[in-house]
N, C-alpha and C positions, 0 to 999 in steps of 0.2 A: 212214313210221314203222311200227314193228313192236313186238311184245310179247315176242319170244324164246320163244314157245310153238310148237314145231314141229308142222306140220300133216301132213306126209308126207315120205317119203324118195324122192328122184328119182334119175335116172341121167344122166350125161353121154352124149349120143347122138352128138354131133359137135362138132368144134372146127375152125374155119377161120381161116387167116391172112387178115387184111384190111388189107394195106398197113401192117403194123406194129402193129395192134391185133388183137383176136380177136372172132370171132362164135361164140357157143355155141348149141347146141341141147340142151335139157334135156327128157327124158321125165319127166313129173311123177307117174306112178304113180297113187296114190289121191287126189291133190290135186284137189278140185273146181274146174274152170276155168269153170264155167257163168256166173260173175259177173265173169270177167276179160276185159278188153278191151285193145286196143292202147294202149300208153302207161302201163299199170298197172305197179306195182312188185311184184316177188317177191324176197324174201330167199333167197339161194342160198348155203348155208354161211356165212350172216351177211353176205353181200355184196348190197347193194341193186341189182338188175338191172331194167332197163326192158324190158317185153315189146314186141318189134318185129314178131313174126309169131306166129300161133297155128295150127299145123298140125293140131291136133286131139288129139294125144296128149301135148302139152307146149307149149313155147314156144321161140322164138329170142330171143337178147339180144346186144347189142353190148357189149364190154368195152373201156373206154378205157385208154390208156397209164397214166393216173393210178391206175386200179384194179389194173392189172397190177403196177405198182410196189409196192403196199402189201399185196398178197395172194399167195396160192399158185396163182392161176388158171393161170399159165403152166405149172405142173407137173401140172395135171389132164390126164387122158387118157380116151379113150372107155371107158365102162364103170364109171368111178368113181361112187360114191354121194354124194349131197349132201342136206343138210337143207333143207327148203322151208317157207316161210311167206309167205302173202299179206299185203299191207299191211293194217293195222288200219283199222277204220271207227269212226265216232262211237258206234256201239252195240256195239262189241267189248269183251268183258271184258278188262281189263288184268291177265291172270293172271301175267305175268312182271314186266318193268319196261320203261321207255321205251327202245327200241332204234332206232337210226337206220339201220343197215345200212352204216355207214361204218367199215371195219376200221381199227383203230389200230395193229395190229402182228401179227406171227406169233409164237406161243409154241410151246414144245416140251414134250411129256409126258416127265417125268423119273422118275415113280414111279406104279405102279398096285398096289393091294392090296384084297382083299375085306374088308368090315366088315359082319358079319352078312349081310343080304340086299342091302346097298348095296355100291357100289364107291367107293373113295377114289382120287382122282388128284392128282398134284402137277404143276403147269404152271410152267415157267420163262418169265417174261414179259420182253420186251425192255426195255432200260434206260430208254428214253424214255417208257414208260407206267407204270412201277412206282409213281410217286408218286400216280397216280390210283386205285390199287386199295387198298381198305380191308377189314379183317376184318369180316365180316358185311355187307359191301356187295355190290352187284350187279356182275356181269361177264358178258359174252356170249362164249360159246365156240362157234365154228362156227354162230352163229345161235341158240344155246340160252341162255336166261336162267338163270343160276346164281348161287348165293351163295358168296362166298369165305369158307370156314370159317376160314382162318387165312392170314396173310401173313407171310413171313419173308424180308426183302430182296426178291429177284426171284422167289421161289417162292410160288406160290399153291396152297393146298390146297382141293380141291373134293370134295363128297360127292354121288354120283349114286344116286338111288333107283331101284328096279327099273323103274318105269313110264318114266322118262326114258331109261334105258339101252335099253329095248325099242323106244321110239318114235323114236329118233334114231340117229346114227352112233356115239355115244359108247362103246357096248359093244365096238366094233371097235378102239378106241384101244389102243395099246401103247407101251412106252417108245420114244421117238424120233419118235412121230407129231407132225406139225406142225399147228397149229390157228390159225384166225383169232380174234383177240381184239378186243373192243370194250369200252372202259371206260364207266362210267356218265356220261351226258351232263352231269349236274349238276356232276360234278367238273371237267369241262373248262371250263364256263362260270364256275365259281367262281374258277379260276385266272386266267381272262381278266379278271374283275372286279378281282381283287387286283393284277394286273400289266397294266394297260391298255396300256402302251407296249412290252410284250415282243413278240418275234418268234420264230416257230417255223420260219422258212424253213430254217435250217441243219439243224434236227432232221429236217425233212421233205424235205430235198434229195433229188431223185430218184436212185435207183440203177439206173434203167432205161437201158440202153445198147443200141446195135445188136448188140454182142457177146452181151449177155444174150438178146436176142430171137433171134439166130441159133442160140445154144446150145439154145434150146427149140423151134426149128423154125418161128419166126414171122417170120424175116427172112432174106433171101438176099443 
């Protein structure tokens, strides 16, 4: 579990094909790894990854086919920047909201404009998660805990204050940038409670194919 408060910006140092899935090496920059051990979780652009090696300047993680299907990880390349947050502890301040690190979909930035010292973004959310997003509710964008200022159909308006823009990747976003979205976990459980016999298998049917992996260099 995480809070959506980014601790550092890291860099993709290596990506390796591992028989259809991916092994990543992330250089963690200013992130303190002194209390991190093998098996710990680190949110990387909002994706919960398990530490499998600690080379000193970062960590290695394996990415499953399930994670590849629902994220942009297959499109990452060496040198790309990523938001990083270590898993919360029982004495961590919950400065953002409860974040699981399980990406629900990929959204697209459709508008960016300055608003005094802040920046306003509009994100187009995938159809299957629109119902979980509410005005003034919480949403996670590339691992960052944000408030949805307004919601209009599939469009979500976000206000980014200077500190958040400076400490994350958000200041680099432009129209067309794709981002990981995670909805508030409470909304997902409420739906399940109200519809206990529903199934999401069709909505979550994997789009990962050998052709997709070959296109991105992870299958021959």
